[in-house]
N, CA, C, O and the ligand as a Tripos MOL2 file, in Angstrom:
@<TRIPOS>MOLECULE
protein
  269   267    68     0     0
PROTEIN
NO_CHARGES

@<TRIPOS>ATOM
      1 N         -15.7150  -17.2780  -12.7100 N.3       1 MET1
      2 CA        -15.1870  -17.6650  -11.4080 C.3       1 MET1
      3 C         -13.9980  -16.7720  -11.0700 C.2       1 MET1
      4 O         -13.2060  -16.4030  -11.9370 O.2       1 MET1
      5 N         -13.8970  -16.4410   -9.8010 N.am      2 ASP2
      6 CA        -12.8040  -15.6010   -9.3100 C.3       2 ASP2
      7 C         -11.8560  -16.4160   -8.4540 C.2       2 ASP2
      8 O         -12.2870  -17.2700   -7.6780 O.2       2 ASP2
      9 N         -10.5780  -16.1580   -8.5910 N.am      3 MET3
     10 CA         -9.6060  -16.8470   -7.7580 C.3       3 MET3
     11 C          -8.4660  -15.8880   -7.4480 C.2       3 MET3
     12 O          -8.0760  -15.0780   -8.2880 O.2       3 MET3
     13 N          -7.9380  -15.9880   -6.2380 N.am      4 THR4
     14 CA         -6.7830  -15.1790   -5.8730 C.3       4 THR4
     15 C          -5.6240  -16.1090   -5.5440 C.2       4 THR4
     16 O          -5.7540  -17.0340   -4.7420 O.2       4 THR4
     17 N          -4.4990  -15.8470   -6.1760 N.am      5 LEU5
     18 CA         -3.3110  -16.6540   -5.9290 C.3       5 LEU5
     19 C          -2.2130  -15.7630   -5.3570 C.2       5 LEU5
     20 O          -2.0740  -14.6030   -5.7440 O.2       5 LEU5
     21 N          -1.4500  -16.3140   -4.4470 N.am      6 LYS6
     22 CA         -0.3040  -15.6130   -3.8900 C.3       6 LYS6
     23 C           0.9040  -15.9020   -4.7910 C.2       6 LYS6
     24 O           1.2320  -17.0570   -5.0600 O.2       6 LYS6
     25 N           1.5520  -14.8330   -5.2460 N.am      7 VAL7
     26 CA          2.7190  -14.9920   -6.1150 C.3       7 VAL7
     27 C           3.8750  -14.1740   -5.5250 C.2       7 VAL7
     28 O           4.0280  -12.9880   -5.8190 O.2       7 VAL7
     29 N           4.6830  -14.8350   -4.6860 N.am      8 PRO8
     30 CA          5.6990  -14.1100   -3.9190 C.3       8 PRO8
     31 C           6.7480  -13.3870   -4.7660 C.2       8 PRO8
     32 O           7.3690  -12.4360   -4.2920 O.2       8 PRO8
     33 N           6.9490  -13.8190   -5.9950 N.am      9 LYS9
     34 CA          8.0160  -13.2170   -6.8000 C.3       9 LYS9
     35 C           7.6310  -11.8890   -7.4510 C.2       9 LYS9
     36 O           8.4570  -11.2750   -8.1250 O.2       9 LYS9
     37 N           6.4140  -11.4470   -7.2660 N.am     10 ILE10
     38 CA          6.0330  -10.1350   -7.8090 C.3      10 ILE10
     39 C           6.7000   -9.0500   -6.9680 C.2      10 ILE10
     40 O           6.3990   -8.8740   -5.7870 O.2      10 ILE10
     41 N           7.6180   -8.3290   -7.6160 N.am     11 ARG11
     42 CA          8.3800   -7.3270   -6.8650 C.3      11 ARG11
     43 C           8.3130   -5.9190   -7.4350 C.2      11 ARG11
     44 O           8.6940   -4.9660   -6.7550 O.2      11 ARG11
     45 N           7.8430   -5.7640   -8.6600 N.am     12 CYS12
     46 CA          7.8210   -4.4220   -9.2420 C.3      12 CYS12
     47 C           6.7410   -4.3370  -10.3140 C.2      12 CYS12
     48 O           6.0560   -5.3180  -10.6030 O.2      12 CYS12
     49 N           6.6000   -3.1450  -10.9010 N.am     13 ASP13
     50 CA          5.5980   -2.9420  -11.9450 C.3      13 ASP13
     51 C           5.8170   -3.8690  -13.1300 C.2      13 ASP13
     52 O           4.8610   -4.3090  -13.7690 O.2      13 ASP13
     53 N           7.0890   -4.1670  -13.4210 N.am     14 GLY14
     54 CA          7.3940   -5.0560  -14.5360 C.3      14 GLY14
     55 C           6.8340   -6.4430  -14.2940 C.2      14 GLY14
     56 O           6.2900   -7.0690  -15.2050 O.2      14 GLY14
     57 N           6.9660   -6.9240  -13.0630 N.am     15 CYS15
     58 CA          6.4140   -8.2340  -12.7030 C.3      15 CYS15
     59 C           4.9000   -8.2140  -12.8400 C.2      15 CYS15
     60 O           4.3020   -9.1480  -13.3740 O.2      15 CYS15
     61 N           4.2890   -7.1470  -12.3550 N.am     16 VAL16
     62 CA          2.8290   -7.0190  -12.4350 C.3      16 VAL16
     63 C           2.3910   -7.1170  -13.8920 C.2      16 VAL16
     64 O           1.4420   -7.8300  -14.2210 O.2      16 VAL16
     65 N           3.0980   -6.3880  -14.7660 N.am     17 ALA17
     66 CA          2.7400   -6.3840  -16.1870 C.3      17 ALA17
     67 C           2.9420   -7.7600  -16.8070 C.2      17 ALA17
     68 O           2.1070   -8.2180  -17.5860 O.2      17 ALA17
     69 N           4.0460   -8.4210  -16.4670 N.am     18 THR18
     70 CA          4.3240   -9.7470  -17.0260 C.3      18 THR18
     71 C           3.2580  -10.7520  -16.6020 C.2      18 THR18
     72 O           2.7640  -11.5270  -17.4200 O.2      18 THR18
     73 N           2.9140  -10.7320  -15.3400 N.am     19 VAL19
     74 CA          1.9110  -11.6600  -14.8210 C.3      19 VAL19
     75 C           0.5570  -11.4260  -15.4930 C.2      19 VAL19
     76 O          -0.1270  -12.3720  -15.8820 O.2      19 VAL19
     77 N           0.1850  -10.1550  -15.6210 N.am     20 LYS20
     78 CA         -1.0880   -9.8490  -16.2670 C.3      20 LYS20
     79 C          -1.1020  -10.3070  -17.7220 C.2      20 LYS20
     80 O          -2.0820  -10.8780  -18.2000 O.2      20 LYS20
     81 N           0.0170  -10.0430  -18.4220 N.am     21 ARG21
     82 CA          0.0930  -10.4100  -19.8370 C.3      21 ARG21
     83 C           0.0430  -11.9270  -19.9960 C.2      21 ARG21
     84 O          -0.6440  -12.4510  -20.8730 O.2      21 ARG21
     85 N           0.7800  -12.6190  -19.1340 N.am     22 THR22
     86 CA          0.8370  -14.0800  -19.1930 C.3      22 THR22
     87 C          -0.5480  -14.6920  -19.0200 C.2      22 THR22
     88 O          -0.9510  -15.5700  -19.7830 O.2      22 THR22
     89 N          -1.2690  -14.2200  -18.0120 N.am     23 LEU23
     90 CA         -2.5790  -14.8080  -17.7360 C.3      23 LEU23
     91 C          -3.6090  -14.4010  -18.7880 C.2      23 LEU23
     92 O          -4.4430  -15.2050  -19.2040 O.2      23 LEU23
     93 N          -3.5340  -13.1430  -19.2090 N.am     24 SER24
     94 CA         -4.5180  -12.6560  -20.1840 C.3      24 SER24
     95 C          -4.4000  -13.3690  -21.5190 C.2      24 SER24
     96 O          -5.3580  -13.4000  -22.2920 O.2      24 SER24
     97 N          -3.2300  -13.9440  -21.7990 N.am     25 ALA25
     98 CA         -3.0140  -14.6440  -23.0620 C.3      25 ALA25
     99 C          -3.7360  -15.9910  -23.1010 C.2      25 ALA25
    100 O          -3.9000  -16.5740  -24.1720 O.2      25 ALA25
    101 N          -4.1680  -16.4890  -21.9390 N.am     26 LEU26
    102 CA         -4.8260  -17.7930  -21.9090 C.3      26 LEU26
    103 C          -6.2940  -17.6650  -22.2960 C.2      26 LEU26
    104 O          -6.9800  -16.7470  -21.8460 O.2      26 LEU26
    105 N          -6.7810  -18.5930  -23.1390 N.am     27 PRO27
    106 CA         -8.2050  -18.5720  -23.4530 C.3      27 PRO27
    107 C          -9.0090  -18.8410  -22.1790 C.2      27 PRO27
    108 O          -8.6410  -19.6970  -21.3740 O.2      27 PRO27
    109 N         -10.0880  -18.1190  -22.0070 N.am     28 GLY28
    110 CA        -10.9260  -18.3340  -20.8270 C.3      28 GLY28
    111 C         -10.6330  -17.3850  -19.6860 C.2      28 GLY28
    112 O         -11.4040  -17.3100  -18.7280 O.2      28 GLY28
    113 N          -9.5270  -16.6550  -19.7730 N.am     29 VAL29
    114 CA         -9.2270  -15.6650  -18.7360 C.3      29 VAL29
    115 C          -9.8760  -14.3380  -19.1330 C.2      29 VAL29
    116 O          -9.5420  -13.7370  -20.1540 O.2      29 VAL29
    117 N         -10.8140  -13.9050  -18.2910 N.am     30 GLU30
    118 CA        -11.5200  -12.6680  -18.6030 C.3      30 GLU30
    119 C         -10.7870  -11.4570  -18.0530 C.2      30 GLU30
    120 O         -10.7860  -10.3880  -18.6640 O.2      30 GLU30
    121 N         -10.1670  -11.6330  -16.9010 N.am     31 ARG31
    122 CA         -9.5180  -10.5000  -16.2670 C.3      31 ARG31
    123 C          -8.4170  -11.0210  -15.3500 C.2      31 ARG31
    124 O          -8.5770  -12.0480  -14.6890 O.2      31 ARG31
    125 N          -7.3070  -10.3040  -15.3190 N.am     32 ALA32
    126 CA         -6.2260  -10.6470  -14.4020 C.3      32 ALA32
    127 C          -5.6720   -9.3570  -13.8370 C.2      32 ALA32
    128 O          -5.3150   -8.4460  -14.5850 O.2      32 ALA32
    129 N          -5.5980   -9.2770  -12.5220 N.am     33 ALA33
    130 CA         -5.0530   -8.0850  -11.8720 C.3      33 ALA33
    131 C          -4.0410   -8.5360  -10.8370 C.2      33 ALA33
    132 O          -4.2940   -9.4630  -10.0670 O.2      33 ALA33
    133 N          -2.8890   -7.8730  -10.8240 N.am     34 ALA34
    134 CA         -1.8440   -8.2530   -9.8820 C.3      34 ALA34
    135 C          -1.4880   -7.0590   -9.0130 C.2      34 ALA34
    136 O          -1.5940   -5.9070   -9.4350 O.2      34 ALA34
    137 N          -1.0660   -7.3520   -7.8010 N.am     35 SER35
    138 CA         -0.6460   -6.2910   -6.8930 C.3      35 SER35
    139 C           0.7620   -6.5530   -6.3990 C.2      35 SER35
    140 O           1.0890   -7.6350   -5.9090 O.2      35 SER35
    141 N           1.5830   -5.5250   -6.5440 N.am     36 GLU36
    142 CA          2.9590   -5.6090   -6.0750 C.3      36 GLU36
    143 C           2.9990   -5.6270   -4.5440 C.2      36 GLU36
    144 O           3.8400   -6.2960   -3.9430 O.2      36 GLU36
    145 N           2.0780   -4.8840   -3.9250 N.am     37 GLN37
    146 CA          2.0890   -4.7880   -2.4660 C.3      37 GLN37
    147 C           1.6670   -6.0880   -1.7850 C.2      37 GLN37
    148 O           2.3540   -6.5910   -0.8960 O.2      37 GLN37
    149 N           0.5240   -6.6210   -2.2170 N.am     38 SER38
    150 CA          0.0290   -7.8360   -1.5630 C.3      38 SER38
    151 C           0.6460   -9.0900   -2.1660 C.2      38 SER38
    152 O           0.5290  -10.1760   -1.5970 O.2      38 SER38
    153 N           1.3030   -8.9480   -3.3180 N.am     39 LYS39
    154 CA          1.8620  -10.0820   -4.0560 C.3      39 LYS39
    155 C           0.7790  -11.1150   -4.3610 C.2      39 LYS39
    156 O           0.9830  -12.3250   -4.2740 O.2      39 LYS39
    157 N          -0.3740  -10.5740   -4.7200 N.am     40 GLU40
    158 CA         -1.4920  -11.4400   -5.0670 C.3      40 GLU40
    159 C          -1.9570  -11.1640   -6.4820 C.2      40 GLU40
    160 O          -1.8470  -10.0500   -6.9940 O.2      40 GLU40
    161 N          -2.4750  -12.2020   -7.0900 N.am     41 VAL41
    162 CA         -3.0420  -12.0810   -8.4240 C.3      41 VAL41
    163 C          -4.5000  -12.5020   -8.3340 C.2      41 VAL41
    164 O          -4.8220  -13.5870   -7.8490 O.2      41 VAL41
    165 N          -5.3680  -11.6290   -8.8070 N.am     42 ARG42
    166 CA         -6.7940  -11.9490   -8.8200 C.3      42 ARG42
    167 C          -7.1840  -12.2320  -10.2620 C.2      42 ARG42
    168 O          -6.9710  -11.4130  -11.1560 O.2      42 ARG42
    169 N          -7.7570  -13.4050  -10.4650 N.am     43 ILE43
    170 CA         -8.0530  -13.8540  -11.8200 C.3      43 ILE43
    171 C          -9.5470  -14.1360  -11.9390 C.2      43 ILE43
    172 O         -10.1270  -14.8430  -11.1150 O.2      43 ILE43
    173 N         -10.1520  -13.5780  -12.9690 N.am     44 THR44
    174 CA        -11.5340  -13.9030  -13.3070 C.3      44 THR44
    175 C         -11.4820  -14.7600  -14.5640 C.2      44 THR44
    176 O         -10.9850  -14.3260  -15.6030 O.2      44 THR44
    177 N         -11.9940  -15.9730  -14.4600 N.am     45 PHE45
    178 CA        -11.8670  -16.8920  -15.5930 C.3      45 PHE45
    179 C         -13.0770  -17.8030  -15.7200 C.2      45 PHE45
    180 O         -13.8850  -17.9320  -14.8010 O.2      45 PHE45
    181 N         -13.1780  -18.4280  -16.8810 N.am     46 ASP46
    182 CA        -14.2500  -19.3700  -17.1500 C.3      46 ASP46
    183 C         -13.7070  -20.7820  -16.9130 C.2      46 ASP46
    184 O         -12.9000  -21.2700  -17.7040 O.2      46 ASP46
    185 N         -14.1390  -21.4410  -15.8370 N.am     47 PRO47
    186 CA        -13.5760  -22.7560  -15.5010 C.3      47 PRO47
    187 C         -13.8780  -23.8370  -16.5430 C.2      47 PRO47
    188 O         -13.2600  -24.9010  -16.5280 O.2      47 PRO47
    189 N         -14.8220  -23.5690  -17.4450 N.am     48 ALA48
    190 CA        -15.0870  -24.5250  -18.5210 C.3      48 ALA48
    191 C         -14.0010  -24.4480  -19.5980 C.2      48 ALA48
    192 O         -13.8470  -25.3750  -20.3930 O.2      48 ALA48
    193 N         -13.2630  -23.3640  -19.6240 N.am     49 ARG49
    194 CA        -12.2640  -23.1700  -20.6780 C.3      49 ARG49
    195 C         -10.8330  -23.2530  -20.1840 C.2      49 ARG49
    196 O          -9.9290  -23.5990  -20.9440 O.2      49 ARG49
    197 N         -10.6220  -22.9380  -18.9180 N.am     50 VAL50
    198 CA         -9.2540  -22.9770  -18.3970 C.3      50 VAL50
    199 C          -9.3130  -23.4130  -16.9300 C.2      50 VAL50
    200 O         -10.1850  -22.9800  -16.1770 O.2      50 VAL50
    201 N          -8.3690  -24.2780  -16.5390 N.am     51 SER51
    202 CA         -8.3850  -24.8150  -15.1790 C.3      51 SER51
    203 C          -7.3960  -24.0710  -14.2940 C.2      51 SER51
    204 O          -6.5050  -23.3710  -14.7750 O.2      51 SER51
    205 N          -7.5750  -24.2390  -12.9950 N.am     52 GLU52
    206 CA         -6.6080  -23.6480  -12.0640 C.3      52 GLU52
    207 C          -5.2080  -24.1960  -12.3380 C.2      52 GLU52
    208 O          -4.2240  -23.4600  -12.2530 O.2      52 GLU52
    209 N          -5.1170  -25.4820  -12.6670 N.am     53 ALA53
    210 CA         -3.8100  -26.0790  -12.9600 C.3      53 ALA53
    211 C          -3.1470  -25.3960  -14.1490 C.2      53 ALA53
    212 O          -1.9370  -25.1660  -14.1390 O.2      53 ALA53
    213 N          -3.9290  -25.0710  -15.1680 N.am     54 GLN54
    214 CA         -3.3720  -24.3840  -16.3440 C.3      54 GLN54
    215 C          -2.9260  -22.9700  -15.9920 C.2      54 GLN54
    216 O          -1.8930  -22.5020  -16.4710 O.2      54 GLN54
    217 N          -3.7030  -22.2960  -15.1600 N.am     55 LEU55
    218 CA         -3.3090  -20.9500  -14.7260 C.3      55 LEU55
    219 C          -1.9830  -21.0120  -13.9750 C.2      55 LEU55
    220 O          -1.0770  -20.2150  -14.2160 O.2      55 LEU55
    221 N          -1.8910  -21.9700  -13.0670 N.am     56 ARG56
    222 CA         -0.6590  -22.1190  -12.2800 C.3      56 ARG56
    223 C           0.5270  -22.5010  -13.1670 C.2      56 ARG56
    224 O           1.6380  -22.0060  -12.9740 O.2      56 ARG56
    225 N           0.2870  -23.3770  -14.1320 N.am     57 ALA57
    226 CA          1.3710  -23.8100  -15.0220 C.3      57 ALA57
    227 C           1.9010  -22.6350  -15.8370 C.2      57 ALA57
    228 O           3.1090  -22.5140  -16.0400 O.2      57 ALA57
    229 N           1.0030  -21.7680  -16.3050 N.am     58 SER58
    230 CA          1.4820  -20.6480  -17.1210 C.3      58 SER58
    231 C           2.2470  -19.6540  -16.2580 C.2      58 SER58
    232 O           3.2190  -19.0550  -16.7180 O.2      58 SER58
    233 N           1.8230  -19.4750  -15.0200 N.am     59 LEU59
    234 CA          2.5770  -18.5990  -14.1180 C.3      59 LEU59
    235 C           3.9660  -19.1730  -13.8550 C.2      59 LEU59
    236 O           4.9620  -18.4500  -13.8690 O.2      59 LEU59
    237 N           4.0180  -20.4660  -13.6170 N.am     60 THR60
    238 CA          5.2990  -21.1150  -13.3450 C.3      60 THR60
    239 C           6.2340  -20.9830  -14.5410 C.2      60 THR60
    240 O           7.4210  -20.7020  -14.3760 O.2      60 THR60
    241 N           5.6950  -21.1860  -15.7550 N.am     61 SER61
    242 CA          6.5860  -21.1230  -16.9170 C.3      61 SER61
    243 C           7.0270  -19.6870  -17.2010 C.2      61 SER61
    244 O           8.0410  -19.4780  -17.8660 O.2      61 SER61
    245 N           6.2850  -18.6980  -16.7100 N.am     62 ALA62
    246 CA          6.7040  -17.3070  -16.8680 C.3      62 ALA62
    247 C           7.6990  -16.8980  -15.7730 C.2      62 ALA62
    248 O           8.2280  -15.7870  -15.7940 O.2      62 ALA62
    249 N           7.9490  -17.7970  -14.8260 N.am     63 GLY63
    250 CA          8.8990  -17.4860  -13.7570 C.3      63 GLY63
    251 C           8.2540  -16.9380  -12.4980 C.2      63 GLY63
    252 O           8.9330  -16.4250  -11.6090 O.2      63 GLY63
    253 N           6.9100  -17.0560  -12.4300 N.am     64 TYR64
    254 CA          6.1950  -16.5510  -11.2600 C.3      64 TYR64
    255 C           5.2930  -17.6240  -10.6630 C.2      64 TYR64
    256 O           4.0690  -17.5100  -10.7370 O.2      64 TYR64
    257 N           5.8730  -18.6570  -10.0770 N.am     65 PRO65
    258 CA          5.0490  -19.7280   -9.5210 C.3      65 PRO65
    259 C           4.1620  -19.2130   -8.3840 C.2      65 PRO65
    260 O           4.5970  -18.4150   -7.5540 O.2      65 PRO65
    261 N           2.9220  -19.6810   -8.3640 N.am     66 ALA66
    262 CA          2.0150  -19.3290   -7.2700 C.3      66 ALA66
    263 C           2.3690  -20.1600   -6.0390 C.2      66 ALA66
    264 O           2.7640  -21.3210   -6.1540 O.2      66 ALA66
    265 N           2.2260  -19.5620   -4.8740 N.am     67 ALA67
    266 CA          2.5560  -20.2640   -3.6280 C.3      67 ALA67
    267 C           1.4970  -21.3040   -3.3130 C.2      67 ALA67
    268 O           1.5970  -22.0000   -2.3020 O.2      67 ALA67
    269 CU          9.6790   -7.0700  -11.2290 Cu       68 CU68
@<TRIPOS>BOND
     1     1     2 1
     2     2     3 1
     3     3     4 2
     4     3     5 am
     5     5     6 1
     6     6     7 1
     7     7     8 2
     8     7     9 am
     9     9    10 1
    10    10    11 1
    11    11    12 2
    12    11    13 am
    13    13    14 1
    14    14    15 1
    15    15    16 2
    16    15    17 am
    17    17    18 1
    18    18    19 1
    19    19    20 2
    20    19    21 am
    21    21    22 1
    22    22    23 1
    23    23    24 2
    24    23    25 am
    25    25    26 1
    26    26    27 1
    27    27    28 2
    28    27    29 am
    29    29    30 1
    30    30    31 1
    31    31    32 2
    32    31    33 am
    33    33    34 1
    34    34    35 1
    35    35    36 2
    36    35    37 am
    37    37    38 1
    38    38    39 1
    39    39    40 2
    40    39    41 am
    41    41    42 1
    42    42    43 1
    43    43    44 2
    44    43    45 am
    45    45    46 1
    46    46    47 1
    47    47    48 2
    48    47    49 am
    49    49    50 1
    50    50    51 1
    51    51    52 2
    52    51    53 am
    53    53    54 1
    54    54    55 1
    55    55    56 2
    56    55    57 am
    57    57    58 1
    58    58    59 1
    59    59    60 2
    60    59    61 am
    61    61    62 1
    62    62    63 1
    63    63    64 2
    64    63    65 am
    65    65    66 1
    66    66    67 1
    67    67    68 2
    68    67    69 am
    69    69    70 1
    70    70    71 1
    71    71    72 2
    72    71    73 am
    73    73    74 1
    74    74    75 1
    75    75    76 2
    76    75    77 am
    77    77    78 1
    78    78    79 1
    79    79    80 2
    80    79    81 am
    81    81    82 1
    82    82    83 1
    83    83    84 2
    84    83    85 am
    85    85    86 1
    86    86    87 1
    87    87    88 2
    88    87    89 am
    89    89    90 1
    90    90    91 1
    91    91    92 2
    92    91    93 am
    93    93    94 1
    94    94    95 1
    95    95    96 2
    96    95    97 am
    97    97    98 1
    98    98    99 1
    99    99   100 2
   100    99   101 am
   101   101   102 1
   102   102   103 1
   103   103   104 2
   104   103   105 am
   105   105   106 1
   106   106   107 1
   107   107   108 2
   108   107   109 am
   109   109   110 1
   110   110   111 1
   111   111   112 2
   112   111   113 am
   113   113   114 1
   114   114   115 1
   115   115   116 2
   116   115   117 am
   117   117   118 1
   118   118   119 1
   119   119   120 2
   120   119   121 am
   121   121   122 1
   122   122   123 1
   123   123   124 2
   124   123   125 am
   125   125   126 1
   126   126   127 1
   127   127   128 2
   128   127   129 am
   129   129   130 1
   130   130   131 1
   131   131   132 2
   132   131   133 am
   133   133   134 1
   134   134   135 1
   135   135   136 2
   136   135   137 am
   137   137   138 1
   138   138   139 1
   139   139   140 2
   140   139   141 am
   141   141   142 1
   142   142   143 1
   143   143   144 2
   144   143   145 am
   145   145   146 1
   146   146   147 1
   147   147   148 2
   148   147   149 am
   149   149   150 1
   150   150   151 1
   151   151   152 2
   152   151   153 am
   153   153   154 1
   154   154   155 1
   155   155   156 2
   156   155   157 am
   157   157   158 1
   158   158   159 1
   159   159   160 2
   160   159   161 am
   161   161   162 1
   162   162   163 1
   163   163   164 2
   164   163   165 am
   165   165   166 1
   166   166   167 1
   167   167   168 2
   168   167   169 am
   169   169   170 1
   170   170   171 1
   171   171   172 2
   172   171   173 am
   173   173   174 1
   174   174   175 1
   175   175   176 2
   176   175   177 am
   177   177   178 1
   178   178   179 1
   179   179   180 2
   180   179   181 am
   181   181   182 1
   182   182   183 1
   183   183   184 2
   184   183   185 am
   185   185   186 1
   186   186   187 1
   187   187   188 2
   188   187   189 am
   189   189   190 1
   190   190   191 1
   191   191   192 2
   192   191   193 am
   193   193   194 1
   194   194   195 1
   195   195   196 2
   196   195   197 am
   197   197   198 1
   198   198   199 1
   199   199   200 2
   200   199   201 am
   201   201   202 1
   202   202   203 1
   203   203   204 2
   204   203   205 am
   205   205   206 1
   206   206   207 1
   207   207   208 2
   208   207   209 am
   209   209   210 1
   210   210   211 1
   211   211   212 2
   212   211   213 am
   213   213   214 1
   214   214   215 1
   215   215   216 2
   216   215   217 am
   217   217   218 1
   218   218   219 1
   219   219   220 2
   220   219   221 am
   221   221   222 1
   222   222   223 1
   223   223   224 2
   224   223   225 am
   225   225   226 1
   226   226   227 1
   227   227   228 2
   228   227   229 am
   229   229   230 1
   230   230   231 1
   231   231   232 2
   232   231   233 am
   233   233   234 1
   234   234   235 1
   235   235   236 2
   236   235   237 am
   237   237   238 1
   238   238   239 1
   239   239   240 2
   240   239   241 am
   241   241   242 1
   242   242   243 1
   243   243   244 2
   244   243   245 am
   245   245   246 1
   246   246   247 1
   247   247   248 2
   248   247   249 am
   249   249   250 1
   250   250   251 1
   251   251   252 2
   252   251   253 am
   253   253   254 1
   254   254   255 1
   255   255   256 2
   256   255   257 am
   257   257   258 1
   258   258   259 1
   259   259   260 2
   260   259   261 am
   261   261   262 1
   262   262   263 1
   263   263   264 2
   264   263   265 am
   265   265   266 1
   266   266   267 1
   267   267   268 2
@<TRIPOS>SUBSTRUCTURE
     1 MET1         2 RESIDUE 1 A MET
     2 ASP2         6 RESIDUE 1 A ASP
     3 MET3        10 RESIDUE 1 A MET
     4 THR4        14 RESIDUE 1 A THR
     5 LEU5        18 RESIDUE 1 A LEU
     6 LYS6        22 RESIDUE 1 A LYS
     7 VAL7        26 RESIDUE 1 A VAL
     8 PRO8        30 RESIDUE 1 A PRO
     9 LYS9        34 RESIDUE 1 A LYS
    10 ILE10       38 RESIDUE 1 A ILE
    11 ARG11       42 RESIDUE 1 A ARG
    12 CYS12       46 RESIDUE 1 A CYS
    13 ASP13       50 RESIDUE 1 A ASP
    14 GLY14       54 RESIDUE 1 A GLY
    15 CYS15       58 RESIDUE 1 A CYS
    16 VAL16       62 RESIDUE 1 A VAL
    17 ALA17       66 RESIDUE 1 A ALA
    18 THR18       70 RESIDUE 1 A THR
    19 VAL19       74 RESIDUE 1 A VAL
    20 LYS20       78 RESIDUE 1 A LYS
    21 ARG21       82 RESIDUE 1 A ARG
    22 THR22       86 RESIDUE 1 A THR
    23 LEU23       90 RESIDUE 1 A LEU
    24 SER24       94 RESIDUE 1 A SER
    25 ALA25       98 RESIDUE 1 A ALA
    26 LEU26      102 RESIDUE 1 A LEU
    27 PRO27      106 RESIDUE 1 A PRO
    28 GLY28      110 RESIDUE 1 A GLY
    29 VAL29      114 RESIDUE 1 A VAL
    30 GLU30      118 RESIDUE 1 A GLU
    31 ARG31      122 RESIDUE 1 A ARG
    32 ALA32      126 RESIDUE 1 A ALA
    33 ALA33      130 RESIDUE 1 A ALA
    34 ALA34      134 RESIDUE 1 A ALA
    35 SER35      138 RESIDUE 1 A SER
    36 GLU36      142 RESIDUE 1 A GLU
    37 GLN37      146 RESIDUE 1 A GLN
    38 SER38      150 RESIDUE 1 A SER
    39 LYS39      154 RESIDUE 1 A LYS
    40 GLU40      158 RESIDUE 1 A GLU
    41 VAL41      162 RESIDUE 1 A VAL
    42 ARG42      166 RESIDUE 1 A ARG
    43 ILE43      170 RESIDUE 1 A ILE
    44 THR44      174 RESIDUE 1 A THR
    45 PHE45      178 RESIDUE 1 A PHE
    46 ASP46      182 RESIDUE 1 A ASP
    47 PRO47      186 RESIDUE 1 A PRO
    48 ALA48      190 RESIDUE 1 A ALA
    49 ARG49      194 RESIDUE 1 A ARG
    50 VAL50      198 RESIDUE 1 A VAL
    51 SER51      202 RESIDUE 1 A SER
    52 GLU52      206 RESIDUE 1 A GLU
    53 ALA53      210 RESIDUE 1 A ALA
    54 GLN54      214 RESIDUE 1 A GLN
    55 LEU55      218 RESIDUE 1 A LEU
    56 ARG56      222 RESIDUE 1 A ARG
    57 ALA57      226 RESIDUE 1 A ALA
    58 SER58      230 RESIDUE 1 A SER
    59 LEU59      234 RESIDUE 1 A LEU
    60 THR60      238 RESIDUE 1 A THR
    61 SER61      242 RESIDUE 1 A SER
    62 ALA62      246 RESIDUE 1 A ALA
    63 GLY63      250 RESIDUE 1 A GLY
    64 TYR64      254 RESIDUE 1 A TYR
    65 PRO65      258 RESIDUE 1 A PRO
    66 ALA66      262 RESIDUE 1 A ALA
    67 ALA67      266 RESIDUE 1 A ALA
    68 CU68       269 GROUP 0 **** ****
């Protein structure tokens, strides 16, 4: 399943890397790509293994809450 979340706090390459690392560490996340320009994160994940709520919670705890 694919999902795109808006993450307004992404401001530089470091943020992009942190967001990608944070999401990729979760079981069930196959791919995570972030864009500094659009401030969006595109996540490919297995909904049987990880929920949208868990994805959002991990972003929030990393300091990048999704809008
Ligand atoms: Cu940054």
